[in-house]
PABADO-522620 format. One record per residue (C-alpha): residue in three letters; residue number from 0; x, y, z. Coordinates in steps of 0.1 Angstrom, whole numbers, plus 2048, in hexadecimal, padded with zeros to 3 digits. Layout:
<rs>
+------+-----+------+-------+-----+
: rest :  nr : east : north :  up :
+------+-----+------+-------+-----+
:  ala : NUM :    X :     Y :   Z :
...
+------+-----+------+-------+-----+
</rs>
This chain:
<rs>
+------+-----+------+-------+-----+
: rest :  nr : east : north :  up :
+------+-----+------+-------+-----+
:  met :   0 :  636 :   691 : 7F5 :
:  ile :   1 :  637 :   677 : 810 :
:  gln :   2 :  647 :   683 : 830 :
:  thr :   3 :  65E :   66D : 845 :
:  lys :   4 :  65F :   684 : 863 :
:  his :   5 :  646 :   67E : 87E :
:  leu :   6 :  62D :   69A : 87B :
:  arg :   7 :  61E :   69E : 89E :
:  his :   8 :  614 :   6C2 : 8A1 :
:  val :   9 :  601 :   6CC : 882 :
:  cys :  10 :  5F6 :   6F0 : 87E :
:  val :  11 :  5D7 :   6F7 : 86A :
:  val :  12 :  5DA :   71A : 85A :
:  gly :  13 :  5C0 :   72D : 846 :
:  asn :  14 :  5AB :   74D : 845 :
:  ile :  15 :  58E :   754 : 85B :
:  gly :  16 :  572 :   73C : 850 :
:  ser :  17 :  588 :   725 : 83C :
:  gly :  18 :  57F :   707 : 850 :
:  lys :  19 :  59C :   703 : 868 :
:  ser :  20 :  588 :   6F8 : 887 :
:  thr :  21 :  573 :   6E0 : 872 :
:  leu :  22 :  592 :   6D0 : 863 :
:  ala :  23 :  5A4 :   6CD : 885 :
:  arg :  24 :  585 :   6BC : 894 :
:  leu :  25 :  582 :   6A5 : 877 :
:  leu :  26 :  5A6 :   69A : 878 :
:  ala :  27 :  5A5 :   695 : 89E :
:  gln :  28 :  587 :   67E : 89A :
:  ala :  29 :  595 :   66B : 87C :
:  ile :  30 :  5B9 :   665 : 887 :
:  pro :  31 :  5BE :   650 : 8A6 :
:  asn :  32 :  5CE :   65F : 8C5 :
:  ser :  33 :  5CA :   683 : 8B8 :
:  val :  34 :  5BC :   6A3 : 8C7 :
:  ala :  35 :  5B0 :   6C3 : 8B8 :
:  ile :  36 :  5BE :   6E3 : 8C8 :
:  leu :  37 :  5A2 :   6FC : 8C0 :
:  glu :  38 :  5A1 :   721 : 8C4 :
:  asn :  39 :  591 :   72C : 8E4 :
:  phe :  40 :  591 :   751 : 8EB :
:  asp :  41 :  573 :   755 : 900 :
:  asp :  42 :  588 :   765 : 91C :
:  asn :  43 :  599 :   77E : 904 :
:  pro :  44 :  589 :   7A0 : 90C :
:  phe :  45 :  59E :   7B2 : 8F2 :
:  leu :  46 :  591 :   79F : 8D3 :
:  lys :  47 :  570 :   7B2 : 8CE :
:  trp :  48 :  582 :   7D3 : 8D4 :
:  tyr :  49 :  59D :   7CA : 8BC :
:  val :  50 :  586 :   7C3 : 89F :
:  ala :  51 :  575 :   7E5 : 8A6 :
:  asp :  52 :  595 :   7F9 : 8A9 :
:  leu :  53 :  5B4 :   7E7 : 89B :
:  pro :  54 :  5CF :   800 : 8A2 :
:  arg :  55 :  5C5 :   805 : 8C7 :
:  trp :  56 :  5C3 :   7E1 : 8D0 :
:  ala :  57 :  5D9 :   7CF : 8B7 :
:  phe :  58 :  5F7 :   7C9 : 8CE :
:  thr :  59 :  5E3 :   7BF : 8ED :
:  asn :  60 :  5CD :   7A8 : 8D9 :
:  ala :  61 :  5E9 :   798 : 8C6 :
:  val :  62 :  5FC :   78F : 8E7 :
:  arg :  63 :  5DC :   782 : 8F7 :
:  tyr :  64 :  5D5 :   76D : 8D8 :
:  phe :  65 :  5F7 :   75D : 8D9 :
:  tyr :  66 :  5F4 :   756 : 8FE :
:  asp :  67 :  5D2 :   746 : 8F9 :
:  tyr :  68 :  5DF :   72F : 8DE :
:  val :  69 :  5F9 :   724 : 8F7 :
:  arg :  70 :  5E0 :   722 : 914 :
:  val :  71 :  5C8 :   70B : 901 :
:  tyr :  72 :  5E5 :   6F4 : 8F8 :
:  thr :  73 :  5F2 :   6F2 : 91C :
:  glu :  74 :  5CF :   6EC : 92A :
:  leu :  75 :  5CD :   6CA : 91A :
:  pro :  76 :  5C8 :   6AE : 934 :
:  thr :  77 :  5E6 :   6AA : 949 :
:  gly :  78 :  5F8 :   688 : 944 :
:  arg :  79 :  5E7 :   682 : 922 :
:  thr :  80 :  5FE :   681 : 904 :
:  tyr :  81 :  5F0 :   680 : 8E1 :
:  glu :  82 :  602 :   673 : 8C2 :
:  tyr :  83 :  5F5 :   68F : 8AC :
:  tyr :  84 :  5EA :   6B3 : 8B3 :
:  phe :  85 :  5D5 :   6C5 : 899 :
:  ile :  86 :  5D8 :   6EA : 8A2 :
:  asp :  87 :  5BE :   703 : 896 :
:  ala :  88 :  5D3 :   721 : 88B :
:  gly :  89 :  5EA :   721 : 8A9 :
:  gly :  90 :  607 :   738 : 8B4 :
:  ala :  91 :  619 :   736 : 893 :
:  thr :  92 :  5FB :   744 : 880 :
:  asn :  93 :  5F8 :   760 : 89B :
:  arg :  94 :  61D :   76A : 896 :
:  phe :  95 :  624 :   764 : 872 :
:  val :  96 :  603 :   76E : 862 :
:  tyr :  97 :  5F0 :   786 : 879 :
:  gly :  98 :  60F :   794 : 88A :
:  arg :  99 :  61F :   79C : 868 :
:  tyr : 100 :  5FE :   7AB : 85C :
:  leu : 101 :  5FC :   7C2 : 879 :
:  arg : 102 :  620 :   7CD : 875 :
:  glu : 103 :  621 :   7D1 : 84F :
:  glu : 104 :  600 :   7E3 : 84D :
:  lys : 105 :  60D :   7FA : 869 :
:  ile : 106 :  5F1 :   7F1 : 880 :
:  met : 107 :  60B :   7EA : 89B :
:  thr : 108 :  62A :   7FF : 89D :
:  pro : 109 :  64C :   7EF : 898 :
:  glu : 110 :  653 :   7F3 : 8BD :
:  glu : 111 :  632 :   7E1 : 8C6 :
:  ser : 112 :  639 :   7C6 : 8AC :
:  asp : 113 :  65C :   7C0 : 8BA :
:  phe : 114 :  64F :   7BE : 8DE :
:  tyr : 115 :  632 :   7A7 : 8D2 :
:  glu : 116 :  64C :   78F : 8C2 :
:  leu : 117 :  661 :   78F : 8E2 :
:  leu : 118 :  643 :   787 : 8F8 :
:  cys : 119 :  638 :   76B : 8E1 :
:  arg : 120 :  65B :   75B : 8E4 :
:  ile : 121 :  65B :   75E : 90A :
:  ile : 122 :  638 :   74F : 90D :
:  gln : 123 :  640 :   733 : 8F5 :
:  arg : 124 :  660 :   72A : 909 :
:  ala : 125 :  64F :   72D : 92B :
:  tyr : 126 :  633 :   715 : 921 :
:  ala : 127 :  647 :   6FE : 90B :
:  tyr : 128 :  62F :   705 : 8EF :
:  pro : 129 :  63B :   6F0 : 8D0 :
:  asp : 130 :  642 :   6FD : 8AD :
:  pro : 131 :  62E :   6EB : 893 :
:  asp : 132 :  63D :   6CD : 882 :
:  ala : 133 :  627 :   6D3 : 863 :
:  tyr : 134 :  60C :   6E9 : 855 :
:  ile : 135 :  5EB :   6E3 : 843 :
:  phe : 136 :  5E2 :   702 : 82F :
:  leu : 137 :  5BD :   707 : 828 :
:  gln : 138 :  5B8 :   71B : 809 :
:  ser : 139 :  597 :   72D : 804 :
:  val : 140 :  58E :   74D : 7F2 :
:  pro : 141 :  587 :   76A : 809 :
:  glu : 142 :  563 :   76E : 7FC :
:  lys : 143 :  55A :   74A : 806 :
:  cys : 144 :  56B :   74F : 828 :
:  phe : 145 :  557 :   76E : 82D :
:  asp : 146 :  536 :   75D : 826 :
:  arg : 147 :  53F :   740 : 83E :
:  met : 148 :  549 :   75A : 858 :
:  leu : 149 :  528 :   76B : 856 :
:  ala : 150 :  515 :   74A : 856 :
:  arg : 151 :  523 :   73F : 877 :
:  gly : 152 :  516 :   760 : 886 :
:  trp : 153 :  531 :   76A : 89F :
:  asp : 154 :  527 :   78D : 8A8 :
:  tyr : 155 :  54A :   79C : 8AC :
:  gln : 156 :  553 :   790 : 889 :
:  lys : 157 :  533 :   797 : 875 :
:  asp : 158 :  52F :   7B9 : 885 :
:  asn : 159 :  553 :   7C5 : 87F :
:  leu : 160 :  567 :   7B0 : 866 :
:  arg : 161 :  564 :   7B9 : 841 :
:  leu : 162 :  56D :   7A6 : 822 :
:  asp : 163 :  58B :   7BE : 81C :
:  tyr : 164 :  59A :   7B2 : 83D :
:  leu : 165 :  598 :   78D : 832 :
:  arg : 166 :  5A7 :   797 : 811 :
:  gln : 167 :  5C4 :   7A7 : 822 :
:  ile : 168 :  5C9 :   78A : 83A :
:  asp : 169 :  5C8 :   772 : 81C :
:  lys : 170 :  5E7 :   782 : 80E :
:  tyr : 171 :  5FA :   77C : 82E :
:  his : 172 :  5EE :   758 : 830 :
:  arg : 173 :  5FB :   752 : 80D :
:  ala : 174 :  61C :   762 : 814 :
:  phe : 175 :  621 :   74C : 832 :
:  gln : 176 :  617 :   72D : 81E :
:  arg : 177 :  631 :   736 : 804 :
:  glu : 178 :  64B :   73B : 81F :
:  ile : 179 :  644 :   719 : 82F :
:  his : 180 :  646 :   707 : 80D :
:  ala : 181 :  667 :   719 : 805 :
:  gln : 182 :  676 :   70C : 826 :
:  asp : 183 :  66C :   6E8 : 81E :
:  ile : 184 :  658 :   6E6 : 83E :
:  pro : 185 :  63E :   6CA : 839 :
:  ala : 186 :  61E :   6DB : 82D :
:  leu : 187 :  5FE :   6CF : 81C :
:  asp : 188 :  5E7 :   6E6 : 808 :
:  leu : 189 :  5C2 :   6E0 : 809 :
:  asp : 190 :  5A7 :   6F3 : 7F6 :
:  ser : 191 :  58A :   6F7 : 80E :
:  asp : 192 :  575 :   706 : 7F2 :
:  thr : 193 :  574 :   6E4 : 7E0 :
:  leu : 194 :  578 :   6CC : 7FD :
:  asp : 195 :  558 :   6CA : 811 :
:  phe : 196 :  562 :   6C1 : 835 :
:  thr : 197 :  53D :   6BD : 83D :
:  ser : 198 :  535 :   6A1 : 824 :
:  gln : 199 :  53E :   67D : 828 :
:  glu : 200 :  551 :   67C : 807 :
:  gly : 201 :  563 :   69C : 80E :
:  cys : 202 :  56D :   691 : 831 :
:  ala : 203 :  57B :   670 : 824 :
:  glu : 204 :  58F :   681 : 809 :
:  thr : 205 :  59D :   69B : 821 :
:  val : 206 :  5A8 :   681 : 83B :
:  arg : 207 :  5B7 :   66C : 81F :
:  arg : 208 :  5CD :   689 : 813 :
:  val : 209 :  5D8 :   692 : 836 :
:  arg : 210 :  5E0 :   66E : 83F :
:  glu : 211 :  5F5 :   66B : 820 :
:  phe : 212 :  606 :   68C : 827 :
:  met : 213 :  60E :   680 : 84B :
:  asn : 214 :  619 :   65E : 83E :
:  leu : 215 :  5FF :   64C : 852 :
:  ala : 216 :  5F4 :   629 : 848 :
+------+-----+------+-------+-----+
</rs>
């Protein structure tokens, strides 16, 4: 369905290894006056501890993750405004996929989860971090995501994350996807198992679909 609303902040949502960063970069290169807001958690000391001991570090890591999404966005060049922002995962994914996973799987306590939500809202208001105007959902089976995750060789992931974790997270991604569609928020579903973002043909088809979705000539 063609959208009439101007879709400026587009959040790319998908499991670990589904191709979020690759897609965000591709769209920023293909669509004029665009920027990719990529994940950058090099300064997060809690991430490696979290994947090794989820209950101990879930709350601290979740808050730091949300803050880092906001930080990366606010560190864009001062005075430069882009027409389109393609956001790799972003704060919405942190809150409505991983935050819910941590609460519903009882990895965070209800009290920790409530405080995490409060802190996210405070951080978002303080930095004027925008809600997404639209979503692109990357669909990929957990087995393929797991293979891609291992292939890129990030030590903290390959040493600690198991296929069962990606299968659990996949359920929460799909639940969030259904929720967004039910609310009639602009959303595009792409299958990254069949669309090859690394081939010329796959890139062209992906960009065509996104441009159509965003009502770009």
